[in-house]
C-alpha positions as CSV (number, residue, x, y, z in Angstrom):
1,X,-14.0,63.6,-25.8
2,X,-15.1,60.0,-25.0
3,X,-18.4,59.0,-26.5
4,X,-21.3,58.7,-24.0
5,X,-22.7,55.2,-23.6
6,X,-25.8,54.6,-25.5
7,X,-28.9,54.1,-23.3
8,X,-30.2,50.6,-23.6
9,X,-33.9,49.8,-24.0
10,X,-33.8,46.1,-23.5
11,X,-36.2,46.1,-20.5
12,X,-38.7,48.3,-22.4
13,X,-38.6,46.0,-25.4
14,X,-39.2,42.9,-23.3
15,X,-42.2,44.5,-21.4
16,X,-43.6,45.7,-24.7
17,X,-44.3,42.2,-25.9
18,X,-45.7,40.9,-22.6
19,X,-49.3,40.1,-22.3
20,X,-51.5,42.8,-20.6
21,X,-52.0,40.7,-17.5
22,X,-48.2,40.1,-17.2
23,X,-47.4,43.8,-17.5
24,X,-50.0,44.5,-14.8
25,X,-48.4,41.9,-12.5
26,X,-44.9,43.3,-13.2
27,X,-46.0,46.8,-12.3
28,X,-47.5,45.5,-9.0
29,X,-44.3,43.6,-8.2
30,X,-42.1,46.7,-8.8
31,X,-44.3,48.8,-6.5
32,X,-43.7,46.4,-3.6
33,X,-41.7,48.3,-0.9
34,X,-41.2,45.4,1.6
35,X,-38.0,43.8,2.8
36,X,-35.6,42.6,0.0
37,X,-36.5,39.2,-1.3
38,X,-34.0,36.5,-2.2
39,X,-33.8,35.0,-5.6
40,X,-35.5,31.9,-4.5
41,X,-38.7,33.5,-3.1
42,X,-41.5,34.8,-5.3
43,X,-44.7,36.6,-4.7
44,X,-48.0,35.5,-6.2
45,X,-50.9,37.9,-6.9
46,X,-54.4,36.6,-7.3
47,X,-57.3,38.5,-8.6
48,X,-60.7,37.3,-7.2
49,X,-63.8,38.1,-9.1
50,X,-67.3,37.6,-7.6
51,X,-69.7,35.6,-9.9
52,X,-73.1,37.2,-10.0
53,X,-76.4,35.4,-10.6
54,X,-79.5,37.1,-11.9
55,X,-81.5,35.8,-8.9
56,X,-80.2,37.9,-6.0
57,X,-82.9,37.0,-3.4
58,X,-82.0,33.3,-3.0
59,X,-79.6,32.8,0.0
60,X,-76.4,31.1,-1.1
61,X,-76.1,29.1,2.1
62,X,-79.3,27.1,1.3
63,X,-78.8,26.7,-2.4
64,X,-76.4,25.1,-4.9
65,X,-75.4,26.8,-8.1
66,X,-73.8,26.0,-11.4
67,X,-73.2,27.9,-14.6
68,X,-71.7,27.6,-18.0
69,X,-70.4,30.4,-20.2
70,X,-69.9,30.6,-24.0
71,X,-71.4,27.2,-24.6
72,X,-71.5,26.0,-28.2
73,X,-75.2,25.1,-28.2
74,X,-78.3,26.7,-29.7
75,X,-79.5,29.6,-27.6
76,X,-83.2,29.3,-28.7
77,X,-83.5,25.6,-28.2
78,X,-81.7,25.7,-24.9
79,X,-83.9,28.5,-23.6
80,X,-87.1,26.5,-24.4
81,X,-85.6,23.4,-22.8
82,X,-84.6,25.3,-19.7
83,X,-88.0,26.8,-19.3
84,X,-89.6,23.3,-19.5
85,X,-87.6,22.1,-16.4
86,X,-88.0,25.3,-14.4
87,X,-89.7,24.5,-11.1
88,X,-89.3,20.7,-11.5
89,X,-87.7,18.5,-8.9
90,X,-84.1,17.5,-9.7
91,X,-84.8,13.8,-10.4
92,X,-87.8,14.6,-12.5
93,X,-85.8,17.2,-14.5
94,X,-83.1,14.6,-15.1
95,X,-85.6,12.0,-16.2
96,X,-87.4,14.5,-18.5
97,X,-84.2,15.5,-20.2
98,X,-83.2,11.8,-20.6
99,X,-86.6,11.2,-22.2
100,X,-86.0,14.1,-24.5
101,X,-82.8,12.5,-25.8
102,X,-84.7,9.3,-26.4
103,X,-87.7,11.1,-27.9
104,X,-90.1,9.8,-25.3
105,X,-91.0,13.3,-24.2
106,X,-90.8,16.6,-26.1
107,X,-89.9,20.1,-25.2
108,X,-92.7,22.7,-25.7
109,X,-91.7,25.5,-28.0
110,X,-93.5,28.6,-26.9
111,X,-91.4,31.7,-27.6
112,X,-89.0,30.6,-30.4
113,X,-91.4,28.4,-32.2
114,X,-90.8,29.6,-35.8
115,X,-90.8,26.8,-38.4
116,X,-91.5,24.2,-35.7
117,X,-93.8,21.3,-36.7
118,X,-96.7,20.0,-34.8
119,X,-96.1,17.2,-32.3
120,X,-98.6,15.1,-30.2
121,X,-96.2,15.0,-27.3
122,X,-96.7,18.7,-26.6
123,X,-100.3,18.0,-25.3
124,X,-99.0,17.5,-21.8
125,X,-97.9,21.1,-21.8
126,X,-100.9,22.4,-23.6
127,X,-99.1,23.3,-26.8
128,X,-99.1,21.9,-30.3
129,X,-95.4,22.7,-31.3
130,X,-92.6,20.7,-29.7
131,X,-89.2,19.4,-30.4
132,X,-86.4,17.1,-29.1
133,X,-83.3,19.3,-28.8
134,X,-80.8,16.5,-27.8
135,X,-77.7,18.7,-27.6
136,X,-79.4,21.2,-25.3
137,X,-80.7,18.4,-23.1
138,X,-77.2,16.9,-22.7
139,X,-75.7,20.3,-21.7
140,X,-78.4,20.8,-19.1
141,X,-78.0,17.3,-17.7
142,X,-74.3,18.0,-17.1
143,X,-75.1,21.3,-15.4
144,X,-77.7,19.7,-13.2
145,X,-75.3,17.0,-12.1
146,X,-72.7,19.7,-11.4
147,X,-75.2,21.6,-9.2
148,X,-76.2,18.3,-7.5
149,X,-72.6,17.6,-6.6
150,X,-72.2,21.2,-5.2
151,X,-75.4,20.6,-3.1
152,X,-73.9,17.4,-1.8
153,X,-70.7,19.2,-0.8
154,X,-72.8,21.8,1.1
155,X,-74.7,19.1,3.0
156,X,-78.1,19.7,1.4
157,X,-80.7,17.0,0.9
158,X,-80.1,15.9,-2.7
159,X,-83.3,13.9,-2.7
160,X,-85.4,17.0,-2.1
161,X,-83.8,19.5,-4.6
162,X,-85.9,21.7,-6.8
163,X,-84.8,23.8,-9.9
164,X,-85.6,27.2,-8.3
165,X,-83.9,29.4,-10.9
166,X,-82.6,28.7,-14.4
167,X,-81.8,31.3,-17.0
168,X,-80.3,31.3,-20.5
169,X,-78.6,34.4,-22.0
170,X,-77.2,35.1,-25.4
171,X,-73.4,34.9,-25.9
172,X,-71.4,36.7,-28.6
173,X,-72.1,35.1,-32.0
174,X,-69.4,33.0,-33.7
175,X,-68.6,34.5,-37.1
176,X,-67.9,32.3,-40.1
177,X,-68.5,32.7,-43.8
178,X,-70.1,30.5,-46.5
179,X,-69.4,30.9,-50.2
180,X,-72.3,31.1,-52.5
181,X,-72.9,31.3,-56.2
182,X,-71.7,34.1,-58.5
183,X,-68.8,35.0,-56.1
184,X,-71.0,36.0,-53.1
185,X,-70.1,35.5,-49.5
186,X,-72.7,35.2,-46.8
187,X,-72.4,35.1,-43.0
188,X,-72.6,31.7,-41.4
189,X,-72.9,32.4,-37.7
190,X,-73.4,30.4,-34.5
191,X,-75.6,31.4,-31.6
192,X,-73.9,30.2,-28.3
193,X,-75.3,30.9,-24.9
194,X,-74.7,31.3,-21.1
195,X,-76.6,29.1,-18.7
196,X,-77.0,29.6,-15.0
197,X,-79.2,27.6,-12.5
198,X,-79.9,27.4,-8.8
199,X,-81.1,24.4,-6.9
200,X,-82.8,24.7,-3.5
201,X,-84.4,22.3,-1.1
202,X,-88.1,21.9,-1.7
203,X,-90.5,23.4,0.9
204,X,-92.7,21.1,2.9
205,X,-96.2,20.9,1.5
206,X,-98.9,21.4,4.1
207,X,-102.4,20.3,3.1
208,X,-105.1,22.9,3.3
209,X,-107.6,22.4,6.1
210,X,-111.3,22.1,5.7
211,X,-113.0,25.4,4.9
212,X,-116.6,26.0,6.2
213,X,-118.7,26.9,3.3
214,X,-120.9,29.9,4.0
215,X,-124.6,29.5,3.1
216,X,-125.9,31.8,0.4
217,X,-128.6,34.2,1.8
218,X,-131.0,36.3,-0.1
219,X,-131.4,40.0,0.6
220,X,-134.6,39.3,2.6
221,X,-132.7,36.8,4.8
222,X,-129.8,39.2,5.3
223,X,-132.2,42.0,6.3
224,X,-133.9,39.6,8.8
225,X,-130.5,38.8,10.4
226,X,-129.7,42.6,10.7
227,X,-133.0,43.3,12.4
228,X,-132.6,40.5,14.8
229,X,-129.1,41.7,15.7
230,X,-130.4,45.2,16.3
231,X,-133.3,44.0,18.5
232,X,-131.0,41.8,20.5
């Protein structure tokens, strides 16, 4: 009897070493039941993921946003720097961060203030511990300029923008090793972070009108007013 042909597994071997995204795209293409396509035509599949921000109550149409993920900058210093510019106008925030890089103004260290020395420049914020985290300031300057460009594209008034929301989250730590005495090995880890910020147009400030100050009356005077009101 003639020997049966051996079943080939070339296609399976090729798909085995594909990346997971390529295998998923290949499966989607094989499930297509449309009209036959020629060899020159191809079909592209795009996966769209919605980016979520922590502040959900700010309308996207009236705001400009920017974010950075897995940034190689200190989480603790960046968090303190971000809180210092939260609520500032955009131009004031850029000026403040530029002053931090030149050591003309300092960032108040409130939460992560361990081993932080005293600094006289922290008096304007009511604290005694302050620092000049230059790398964090440079990262935030780049993000603020990115958000400003997004606001300009949307047609917002870039001269009236305010830092409405800014948040710094921890990213997965980078793991390295350092070699110590007596054959020991200790962890040598980095602490990157994610940053997100939202700029909105500043609200118009309306001055408070004059308030009539009520005269202070004693109990005898209040009783006299009550009796007069009853008799009237």
